[in-house]
VMD Tcl script that draws the C-alpha trace (Angstrom):
set ca {
  {5.01 13.48 12.92}
  {4.37 17.09 12.44}
  {6.26 16.32 14.79}
  {5.95 19.72 16.24}
  {3.66 22.38 15.31}
  {5.40 24.91 17.56}
  {8.38 24.67 15.29}
  {6.68 26.52 12.47}
  {8.46 29.51 13.94}
  {11.96 27.91 12.97}
  {14.26 29.62 10.45}
  {12.95 29.49 6.84}
  {15.98 27.48 5.62}
  {14.97 24.50 7.84}
  {11.51 24.34 6.45}
  {11.73 25.12 2.62}
  {8.41 24.48 0.84}
  {8.37 21.57 -1.64}
  {7.99 22.59 -5.28}
  {4.81 20.59 -5.63}
  {3.21 22.80 -2.99}
  {3.74 25.96 -5.00}
  {1.22 25.32 -7.68}
  {-1.90 27.59 -7.52}
  {-4.56 25.98 -5.38}
  {-7.39 24.15 -7.00}
  {-10.75 22.94 -5.61}
  {-10.94 19.34 -4.81}
  {-14.06 19.18 -7.05}
  {-12.30 20.75 -9.99}
  {-12.54 18.62 -13.07}
  {-9.30 16.72 -14.07}
  {-8.29 16.52 -17.63}
  {-5.01 15.68 -19.38}
  {-2.57 18.85 -19.61}
  {-0.81 19.82 -22.47}
  {1.94 17.22 -21.64}
  {-0.72 14.42 -21.38}
  {-0.25 14.17 -17.71}
  {-3.32 14.06 -15.31}
  {-4.08 17.62 -13.95}
  {-5.15 17.09 -10.31}
  {-6.51 19.21 -7.59}
  {-3.88 20.48 -5.16}
  {-5.60 18.48 -2.43}
  {-5.32 15.27 -4.38}
  {-1.58 15.55 -5.25}
  {0.17 12.84 -3.29}
  {3.76 11.52 -3.47}
  {3.41 10.58 -6.99}
  {1.12 12.37 -9.32}
  {3.13 12.43 -12.53}
  {2.44 9.52 -14.93}
  {5.88 10.09 -16.53}
  {8.56 7.49 -15.70}
  {12.12 7.93 -14.34}
  {13.48 9.22 -11.10}
  {14.22 5.74 -9.91}
  {17.77 6.05 -8.78}
  {18.37 9.83 -8.67}
  {17.75 10.00 -5.01}
  {19.82 6.90 -4.08}
  {16.97 4.35 -3.96}
  {13.94 3.94 -1.74}
  {15.83 4.55 1.54}
  {17.16 7.73 0.27}
  {13.61 8.71 -0.86}
  {12.06 7.89 2.52}
  {14.92 9.68 4.25}
  {14.35 12.79 2.08}
  {10.51 12.54 2.62}
  {10.94 12.60 6.41}
  {13.51 15.32 6.36}
  {11.25 17.95 7.93}
  {9.97 15.52 10.49}
  {13.55 14.53 11.52}
  {14.60 18.11 11.82}
  {11.73 19.08 13.97}
  {12.13 15.98 16.20}
  {15.76 16.50 16.88}
  {15.51 20.22 17.44}
  {12.58 20.17 19.91}
  {14.27 17.46 22.08}
  {17.74 19.02 21.90}
  {16.32 22.27 23.36}
  {15.75 20.42 26.51}
  {19.42 19.93 27.20}
  {22.41 22.00 28.34}
  {25.86 21.35 27.35}
  {26.57 19.34 30.56}
  {23.58 17.08 30.00}
  {20.05 17.14 31.86}
  {18.79 15.33 35.00}
  {15.94 13.07 34.30}
  {13.50 14.25 36.86}
  {9.72 14.85 36.81}
  {10.26 18.34 35.32}
  {12.28 16.92 32.43}
  {9.72 14.06 31.96}
  {6.85 16.52 31.88}
  {8.63 18.75 29.44}
  {9.52 15.87 27.10}
  {5.84 14.56 27.31}
  {4.53 18.06 26.61}
  {6.67 18.15 23.49}
  {5.58 14.75 22.17}
  {1.95 15.19 23.09}
  {1.55 18.28 20.94}
  {2.74 16.31 17.86}
  {0.87 13.99 15.71}
  {2.38 11.17 17.61}
  {-0.53 11.52 20.01}
  {-0.66 11.18 23.78}
  {-0.69 7.39 24.04}
  {2.56 6.82 22.24}
  {4.07 9.99 23.88}
  {3.23 8.66 27.36}
  {4.81 5.24 26.45}
  {8.01 7.05 25.44}
  {7.94 9.01 28.61}
  {7.61 5.92 30.70}
  {10.48 4.20 28.96}
  {12.73 7.23 29.45}
  {11.78 7.25 33.18}
  {12.44 3.62 33.50}
  {15.85 3.85 31.89}
  {17.20 7.04 33.22}
  {15.29 8.41 36.18}
  {17.60 10.22 38.71}
  {20.58 10.34 36.04}
  {22.20 13.01 34.20}
  {21.94 12.14 30.55}
  {22.98 13.46 27.17}
  {20.69 14.23 24.21}
  {21.89 11.26 22.12}
  {21.11 8.76 25.09}
  {17.54 9.94 25.17}
  {17.22 9.98 21.40}
  {18.38 6.31 21.26}
  {15.65 5.27 23.56}
  {12.98 7.16 21.69}
  {14.11 5.66 18.49}
  {13.94 2.04 19.83}
  {10.60 2.69 21.28}
  {9.06 4.12 18.06}
  {10.49 1.06 16.21}
  {8.88 -1.14 18.77}
  {5.48 0.69 18.33}
  {5.61 0.23 14.68}
  {6.68 -3.46 14.80}
  {4.49 -5.71 12.69}
  {5.17 -8.86 10.60}
  {5.81 -8.16 7.03}
  {2.43 -8.18 5.30}
  {2.73 -7.78 1.52}
  {-0.48 -7.88 -0.59}
  {-2.50 -11.18 0.05}
  {-2.89 -12.51 -3.50}
  {-5.65 -14.99 -4.32}
  {-4.54 -18.49 -4.87}
  {-6.40 -18.79 -8.04}
  {-8.21 -16.17 -10.20}
  {-8.09 -12.47 -9.61}
  {-7.00 -10.69 -6.67}
  {-9.48 -7.95 -5.75}
  {-8.36 -4.86 -3.93}
  {-10.75 -2.39 -2.67}
  {-9.28 1.15 -1.94}
  {-11.03 3.64 0.36}
  {-10.18 7.07 1.78}
  {-11.58 10.54 1.81}
  {-11.39 12.94 -1.01}
  {-7.98 14.70 -1.35}
  {-6.12 11.89 0.55}
  {-4.22 10.87 -2.65}
  {-6.50 7.92 -3.24}
  {-6.75 8.16 -7.02}
  {-2.93 8.55 -7.52}
  {-2.22 5.77 -5.03}
  {-4.27 3.45 -7.17}
  {-2.43 4.52 -10.23}
  {0.86 3.61 -8.34}
  {-0.42 0.35 -7.30}
  {-1.45 -0.51 -10.78}
  {1.98 0.50 -12.06}
  {3.71 -1.57 -9.47}
  {1.73 -4.71 -10.38}
  {2.34 -4.27 -13.96}
  {6.12 -3.79 -13.41}
  {5.96 -7.19 -11.52}
  {4.36 -8.69 -14.68}
  {0.86 -8.86 -13.46}
  {-2.17 -7.71 -15.52}
  {-4.46 -5.10 -13.98}
  {-7.96 -3.73 -14.40}
  {-9.37 -0.72 -12.52}
  {-12.83 -0.09 -11.55}
  {-13.72 3.57 -11.16}
  {-16.16 3.24 -8.34}
  {-16.01 7.01 -7.15}
  {-18.88 7.62 -9.44}
  {-20.16 10.82 -7.70}
  {-17.01 12.75 -8.49}
  {-16.43 13.24 -12.26}
  {-12.88 14.37 -11.65}
  {-11.90 11.15 -9.84}
  {-13.33 9.28 -12.84}
  {-11.51 11.24 -15.44}
  {-8.19 11.34 -13.66}
  {-8.33 7.60 -13.19}
  {-9.16 7.14 -16.86}
  {-6.13 9.16 -17.80}
  {-3.88 7.19 -15.46}
  {-5.18 3.95 -16.86}
  {-4.24 5.18 -20.40}
  {-0.88 6.23 -19.48}
  {-0.01 3.04 -17.55}
  {-1.67 0.80 -20.06}
  {-4.29 -1.02 -18.04}
  {-8.07 -1.50 -18.60}
  {-10.55 0.37 -16.73}
  {-14.39 -0.12 -16.04}
  {-16.45 3.07 -15.43}
  {-20.18 3.92 -14.81}
  {-22.44 4.52 -17.79}
  {-23.28 7.94 -16.27}
  {-22.05 10.18 -13.49}
  {-23.53 9.26 -10.09}
  {-24.21 5.63 -11.32}
  {-24.30 2.78 -8.72}
  {-20.66 2.15 -7.41}
  {-21.58 -1.45 -6.68}
  {-22.49 -1.97 -10.30}
  {-19.06 -0.71 -11.40}
  {-17.36 -3.00 -8.91}
  {-19.48 -5.97 -10.22}
  {-18.53 -5.28 -13.81}
  {-14.97 -4.65 -13.08}
  {-14.70 -8.12 -11.32}
  {-16.73 -9.71 -14.02}
  {-14.41 -8.48 -16.66}
  {-11.38 -9.59 -14.63}
  {-12.87 -13.06 -14.51}
  {-13.58 -13.20 -18.10}
  {-10.18 -11.84 -19.24}
  {-8.13 -13.79 -16.81}
  {-6.64 -10.54 -15.22}
  {-4.31 -10.92 -12.16}
  {-5.33 -7.81 -10.15}
  {-8.61 -5.97 -9.95}
  {-8.33 -2.56 -8.11}
  {-11.55 -0.89 -7.17}
  {-11.92 2.82 -6.21}
  {-14.65 3.95 -3.91}
  {-16.52 7.12 -3.02}
  {-14.44 9.38 -0.82}
  {-17.24 11.44 0.63}
  {-20.72 10.54 1.75}
  {-23.07 12.54 3.90}
  {-23.20 10.00 6.96}
  {-21.27 7.11 8.22}
  {-24.38 5.07 7.75}
  {-24.46 5.80 4.02}
  {-20.84 4.97 3.76}
  {-21.30 1.60 5.47}
  {-24.37 0.81 3.38}
  {-22.58 1.49 0.06}
  {-19.49 -0.47 1.02}
  {-21.60 -3.53 2.40}
  {-23.29 -3.48 -1.16}
  {-19.93 -3.43 -2.85}
  {-18.57 -6.32 -0.66}
  {-21.80 -8.51 -1.39}
  {-21.67 -8.00 -5.20}
  {-17.94 -8.79 -5.23}
  {-18.34 -11.86 -3.02}
  {-21.15 -13.18 -5.28}
  {-18.38 -13.67 -7.90}
  {-15.29 -14.46 -5.90}
  {-16.39 -15.80 -2.31}
  {-13.28 -14.44 -0.39}
  {-12.95 -11.07 -2.14}
  {-11.94 -8.38 -1.71}
  {-8.71 -9.96 -0.70}
  {-7.37 -6.63 0.58}
  {-9.09 -3.25 1.58}
  {-6.58 -0.47 1.74}
  {-7.12 2.81 3.37}
  {-5.26 5.68 1.80}
  {-4.20 8.43 4.40}
  {-2.68 11.75 3.74}
  {0.54 12.00 5.62}
  {0.08 15.84 5.85}
  {-3.30 15.41 7.58}
  {-1.76 14.74 10.90}
  {-4.46 13.95 13.68}
  {-7.23 14.27 11.01}
  {-5.82 11.15 9.61}
  {-6.65 9.20 12.72}
  {-10.32 10.20 12.49}
  {-10.25 9.10 8.83}
  {-8.91 5.79 9.90}
  {-11.59 5.47 12.58}
  {-14.59 5.83 10.05}
  {-13.16 3.96 7.20}
  {-11.61 1.13 9.15}
  {-15.00 0.36 10.83}
  {-17.06 0.71 7.68}
  {-14.74 -0.94 5.24}
  {-12.92 -3.76 7.29}
  {-9.54 -2.21 6.25}
  {-6.51 -4.70 6.16}
  {-3.81 -2.11 5.65}
  {-2.92 1.50 5.03}
  {-1.20 3.41 2.12}
  {0.49 6.54 3.58}
  {0.38 9.02 0.75}
  {2.13 12.50 0.37}
  {4.97 11.52 2.71}
  {7.51 13.41 0.67}
  {8.14 16.72 2.40}
  {5.58 16.49 5.09}
  {6.35 17.26 8.71}
  {3.60 14.77 9.97}
  {4.98 11.37 9.05}
  {4.67 10.25 12.73}
  {0.86 9.91 12.37}
  {1.71 6.25 11.43}
  {2.47 5.64 15.03}
  {-1.02 6.35 16.76}
  {-2.72 4.73 13.77}
  {-0.60 1.55 14.02}
  {-1.13 1.51 17.70}
  {-4.85 2.37 17.78}
  {-6.23 0.35 14.81}
  {-3.79 -2.51 14.66}
  {-3.63 -1.79 10.86}
  {-0.24 -2.41 9.20}
  {1.24 0.38 6.94}
  {1.74 -1.54 3.73}
  {2.95 1.12 1.32}
  {4.18 4.82 1.36}
  {4.20 7.22 -1.38}
  {7.72 8.73 -1.57}
  {7.98 10.81 -4.71}
  {6.40 12.18 -7.65}
  {6.55 9.36 -10.31}
  {4.18 6.39 -10.63}
  {7.04 4.19 -9.62}
  {7.25 6.07 -6.29}
  {5.43 3.73 -4.06}
  {7.64 1.70 -1.48}
  {6.58 -1.12 0.65}
  {6.67 0.06 4.24}
  {9.70 -1.14 6.19}
  {9.78 -0.18 9.89}
  {13.63 -0.18 10.11}
  {14.15 1.99 7.31}
  {11.30 4.38 8.43}
  {12.86 4.86 11.90}
  {16.36 5.17 10.54}
  {15.02 7.86 8.13}
  {13.00 9.51 10.72}
  {16.13 10.02 12.82}
  {18.18 10.74 9.80}
  {20.39 7.80 10.63}
  {21.37 5.77 7.55}
  {23.17 3.28 9.78}
  {20.33 2.69 12.05}
  {18.27 0.42 9.68}
  {18.37 -1.67 6.71}
  {17.40 0.10 3.49}
  {14.16 -0.88 1.79}
  {15.14 -3.60 -0.71}
  {15.22 -2.33 -4.36}
  {15.55 -3.87 -7.73}
  {18.30 -2.48 -10.02}
  {15.69 0.19 -11.31}
  {15.08 1.30 -7.76}
  {11.71 -0.39 -7.64}
  {10.44 -2.05 -4.50}
  {9.92 -5.93 -4.37}
  {6.91 -7.47 -3.13}
}
mol new
graphics top color blue
foreach p $ca { graphics top sphere $p radius 0.5 }
foreach p [lrange $ca 0 end-1] q [lrange $ca 1 end] { graphics top cylinder $p $q radius 0.2 }
display resetview
């Protein structure tokens, strides 16, 4: 949740930088080409939790629950430390001063004012006028956050017959391209055939990066005939090839940056129209990729893209090592969009289906507080 910007003053050992963040910065518009190892070379802004096309790493961190727990380590430390600071050894009286202090802590986080106020009211209802201990308050906060994140399990809605078409949207630098690669790798591991449509035609780096990913994963890809070509044409041809080839899943990338909301809506509407001409109920899913490190900026991204693209769910990228994982809470509450997947590592396999119990347990660093994300013997998530 970031959770707490004011904790940037904490001791260095509590917030060690992630190795992935130590690379020299690159422009988001820098071209992307295979490195000497054959791996895609990304801009620093586009690196999400999984930008290496090499395999492995499935069980080294104890499965998905262990990865999510590790990814939320900073958030968990900040959350616990800020609230613990409100308490003395003998406990704390829950009065207006305490409630105001607690709210002030929460409202400055990426949790947002709305959820922070709901938590404040829950604490007041439960404990007002009592002297309580830190763990008692934390238990109520944990339960309330779990309630705020509650949603029925919503895996990808696959088409009953023919290709399932998935549109992927998000701003440049959110981790959109690598999240598409992770989705493709996931579906391929499940035995499904996949084709990609490189619809972000205005940014050569995105197209080249997706081409490298397609080659490494072993899936087909449709690109524009020239840079700046019509994205709707790419989408049409990708779906057309999926129909002709009997492909199971067609994933279409879209432009991450347009000058105005009107332009964005017009382009996405055109993509919707050309896809629907071929498959009437497509796209079956429209996934919004959000950068977990973006904090409150993620909410504004969700606002624009959810309105223009009719989003059905969220992929939260770059969850590993961020202190802003709590941005899920206001997004889930404000837009009623389920978080479907989270990026939790550096491999193409590192995409986990979102599980509220595991997320909350990891957020509070409490392995006994929720069920682990189901895994296969290789540490892969199950649909």
